[in-house]
C-alpha positions as CSV (number, residue, x, y, z in Angstrom):
1,X,0.0,0.0,0.0
2,X,1.4,3.5,-0.8
3,X,2.6,5.8,1.9
4,X,0.7,8.9,3.0
5,X,3.6,11.2,2.2
6,X,2.1,14.2,4.1
7,X,4.9,16.6,5.0
8,X,5.8,19.0,7.8
9,X,8.9,21.0,8.9
10,X,10.5,20.7,12.3
11,X,12.5,23.7,13.5
12,X,14.8,22.9,16.4
13,X,15.6,26.0,18.4
14,X,18.0,27.0,21.1
15,X,18.4,30.1,23.3
16,X,22.0,31.5,23.3
17,X,23.3,32.1,26.8
18,X,22.6,35.7,28.0
19,X,19.7,36.3,25.6
20,X,15.9,35.7,25.5
21,X,16.0,35.1,21.8
22,X,15.3,31.7,20.2
23,X,17.5,30.8,17.3
24,X,16.9,28.0,14.8
25,X,19.7,25.5,15.1
26,X,18.4,22.9,12.7
27,X,15.6,22.5,10.2
28,X,14.3,19.0,9.5
29,X,11.9,17.9,6.6
30,X,9.4,15.4,7.9
31,X,7.4,12.9,5.8
32,X,4.5,10.6,7.0
33,X,5.4,7.0,6.6
34,X,2.0,5.6,7.4
35,X,-0.3,4.0,4.8
36,X,-2.2,6.4,2.5
37,X,-5.7,7.1,3.9
38,X,-4.7,6.4,7.6
39,X,-6.6,8.0,10.4
40,X,-5.2,10.1,13.2
41,X,-1.9,12.0,13.4
42,X,0.9,11.8,10.8
43,X,4.1,10.1,11.8
44,X,7.7,10.3,10.7
45,X,9.4,7.3,12.4
46,X,12.9,8.2,11.2
47,X,12.8,11.5,13.2
48,X,10.3,10.3,15.9
49,X,7.8,13.1,15.3
50,X,4.0,13.3,14.9
51,X,1.8,16.1,13.7
52,X,-1.8,17.0,12.8
53,X,-3.1,17.3,9.3
54,X,-2.9,20.8,7.8
55,X,-5.9,22.2,6.0
56,X,-6.2,21.2,2.3
57,X,-4.1,23.5,0.0
58,X,-2.1,25.1,2.8
59,X,1.7,24.9,3.4
60,X,3.0,22.0,5.4
61,X,2.8,22.6,9.1
62,X,5.8,23.9,11.1
63,X,6.7,22.2,14.4
64,X,8.9,23.9,16.9
65,X,11.1,22.1,19.5
66,X,13.3,24.0,22.0
67,X,16.5,22.2,22.9
68,X,19.2,23.6,25.2
69,X,22.8,23.2,24.0
70,X,24.9,20.8,25.9
71,X,28.0,22.2,27.4
């Protein structure tokens, strides 16, 4: 059975020390690996992310994840 193929973008952000500003550290393209016509949330198993369907004809949704840098 064909894969769903729905897409989303994951932006991983960090807050540099001494600031209150979030900076995008990495951008990841996500693609749903579930079967076409599945019910529920989309899932990208390679990156371990899930997301809701975006309205028809709109851009792929953007997910944000804040990660602190390890020292």
